C-alpha positions in Angstrom: -7.1 -6.9 -49.4 -7.9 -10.6 -49.3 -5.4 -13.1 -50.4 -6.2 -14.7 -53.8 -5.3 -18.2 -54.8 -5.3 -19.3 -58.4 -4.8 -22.8 -59.7 -2.7 -23.0 -62.9 -1.7 -25.8 -65.3 1.7 -25.9 -67.0 0.9 -25.4 -70.7 4.5 -25.3 -72.0 8.1 -25.5 -71.1 10.6 -24.0 -73.5 14.3 -24.7 -72.9 16.6 -21.9 -74.0 20.2 -22.3 -75.3 21.6 -20.9 -72.1 19.8 -23.6 -70.0 17.1 -21.3 -68.6 13.5 -22.1 -69.3 10.4 -20.1 -70.3 7.3 -21.5 -68.5 3.7 -20.8 -69.6 0.8 -21.5 -67.3 -3.0 -21.2 -67.9 -5.9 -21.3 -65.5 -7.3 -24.8 -64.9 -10.5 -25.7 -66.8 -12.6 -28.7 -67.1 -11.0 -31.6 -69.0 -14.3 -33.5 -69.2 -17.7 -33.2 -67.5 -17.7 -32.1 -63.9 -19.4 -34.1 -61.3 -23.0 -32.9 -60.8 -22.3 -32.2 -57.1 -19.5 -29.8 -58.1 -17.0 -31.8 -56.1 -14.2 -31.4 -58.7 -11.8 -28.7 -57.3 -10.9 -27.4 -60.7 -14.6 -26.6 -61.2 -14.5 -24.2 -58.3 -11.3 -22.5 -59.5 -12.6 -22.3 -63.1 -15.8 -20.7 -61.9 -14.1 -17.8 -60.2 -11.0 -17.3 -62.4 -12.1 -18.9 -65.8 -9.2 -17.3 -67.7 -5.6 -16.7 -66.7 -2.2 -16.7 -68.4 1.1 -16.5 -66.5 4.6 -16.6 -68.1 7.8 -16.9 -66.3 11.5 -16.9 -67.5 13.2 -19.2 -65.0 16.9 -18.6 -64.5 17.3 -20.7 -61.3 19.4 -23.8 -62.2 17.9 -25.6 -59.2 14.5 -25.4 -60.8 15.4 -26.5 -64.4 13.5 -29.5 -65.5 11.2 -29.4 -62.4 8.1 -28.2 -64.2 6.3 -30.6 -66.6 3.5 -29.9 -69.0 0.1 -30.8 -67.5 1.1 -30.4 -63.9 -1.0 -28.1 -61.7 0.1 -25.6 -59.2 -1.5 -23.2 -56.7 -0.3 -19.6 -57.0 -1.0 -17.2 -54.1 -1.2 -13.5 -54.5 -0.6 -11.4 -51.4 0.2 -7.7 -51.2 3.9 -6.9 -51.2 3.7 -3.6 -49.5 
């Protein structure tokens, strides 16, 4: 299997009473018109994975407050077995 890389944008950060956070990510998409030459990286990611949703309940105190709405991240998928 080939490795797959997705590019996701933080859509929401919900802080729980216990200090942990629920993080929601969506696939990147165009914010405005893409350059005609296709040079915008998000254009390439949106073409091959136009829709994605990823939710994570983060219980690692070292990561609390590290994710901000609007930030973008690469997520790599590799076989675990």
